[in-house]
C-alpha positions as CSV (number, residue, x, y, z in Angstrom):
1,M,107.7,141.0,86.0
2,A,106.2,137.5,86.2
3,A,104.9,136.1,89.8
4,T,106.6,133.0,90.8
5,Q,104.5,130.4,92.6
6,V,105.7,128.8,95.7
7,T,104.2,125.6,96.5
8,R,103.9,124.0,100.2
9,W,103.2,120.6,100.7
10,A,103.5,118.6,103.8
11,G,105.1,121.5,105.2
12,I,107.5,121.5,102.9
13,E,108.0,125.1,100.9
14,G,108.9,124.8,97.2
15,A,107.9,121.1,97.2
16,S,105.3,119.0,94.8
17,F,104.8,115.3,94.3
18,H,105.1,114.3,90.7
19,I,105.8,110.2,90.2
20,S,107.5,109.2,87.4
21,P,107.0,105.8,85.3
22,A,109.4,104.6,87.1
23,A,108.4,105.3,90.5
24,A,104.7,103.4,89.7
25,L,107.3,100.6,88.4
26,L,108.5,100.5,91.3
27,L,105.5,100.3,92.9
28,V,104.2,97.6,91.3
29,L,107.4,95.5,90.9
30,N,106.9,96.0,94.8
31,L,103.5,94.5,95.2
32,L,104.7,91.7,93.2
33,D,107.7,91.3,95.2
34,G,105.2,91.4,98.4
35,L,103.0,88.6,97.1
36,F,105.2,86.1,95.4
37,T,107.7,86.2,98.4
38,L,104.3,85.3,100.6
39,T,103.5,82.9,98.3
40,F,106.4,81.0,98.8
41,L,106.5,81.5,102.7
42,Q,103.1,80.4,102.8
43,L,104.3,77.2,101.2
44,E,106.9,76.3,102.6
45,V,109.7,77.0,99.9
46,A,111.2,79.9,101.4
47,E,112.2,81.9,104.3
48,E,112.5,85.6,104.9
49,L,116.1,86.6,105.5
50,N,115.7,90.2,105.8
51,P,115.3,90.5,110.0
52,L,112.5,93.3,109.4
53,M,110.4,91.1,107.3
54,R,110.7,88.3,109.3
55,V,109.0,90.2,112.7
56,A,106.4,91.1,110.4
57,Y,105.5,87.3,108.4
58,E,106.0,86.4,112.4
59,C,103.0,88.8,113.3
60,S,100.4,87.7,110.2
61,P,100.7,87.8,106.4
62,L,98.8,90.9,106.6
63,V,101.8,92.9,108.5
64,F,104.4,91.2,106.5
65,M,102.2,92.8,103.1
66,C,101.4,96.0,104.8
67,S,104.6,96.9,106.3
68,K,106.6,95.9,103.1
69,V,104.5,98.0,101.0
70,S,104.4,100.9,103.5
71,I,108.4,101.1,104.0
72,V,108.8,101.1,100.2
73,S,106.1,103.6,99.5
74,L,107.4,106.3,102.6
75,G,110.7,105.9,100.6
76,L,109.4,106.8,97.6
77,T,107.2,109.2,98.7
78,L,110.0,111.1,100.4
79,L,112.3,110.9,97.3
80,C,109.5,111.9,94.8
81,L,108.7,115.3,97.5
82,H,112.8,116.0,97.2
83,R,113.8,114.7,93.9
84,S,115.1,118.3,93.4
85,L,118.0,118.3,96.2
86,R,121.1,116.2,96.7
87,I,119.9,115.6,99.9
88,A,117.1,112.9,99.0
89,V,118.9,109.7,99.1
90,I,120.4,110.9,103.0
91,D,116.5,110.8,104.0
92,V,116.1,106.7,102.3
93,Y,119.5,106.4,104.6
94,H,117.7,107.7,107.7
95,L,114.8,105.3,107.4
96,A,116.8,102.9,106.7
97,F,119.1,103.5,109.8
98,L,115.2,103.8,112.0
99,A,114.3,100.7,110.6
100,H,117.6,98.8,112.3
101,L,117.3,100.5,115.6
102,C,113.5,98.9,115.7
103,L,114.3,95.6,115.2
104,P,114.2,93.5,118.5
105,D,118.7,92.6,118.5
106,G,119.0,95.9,116.3
107,G,120.5,99.2,117.9
């Protein structure tokens, strides 16, 4: 009888971390989006409409880029960890809800 190996990653039984080419592309496109947005904001030819990112940009451009990359990376990490579960979409919903609660006039 063959033994099955149960993996444990970040405290999650049976989890494994795998980044698909689509996930890697998402990270690259997110970085490019942040760089283009930051450039247009610096040139004052655009304004940030996302309230969370506007607050981050008002703090500093570095906070803006770190927030943008971190939020997408965290969401993608959760999806990669839970890719076999149907409930993975709920993780992203919870992140969006928590971000809404963190807004100065949200919640």
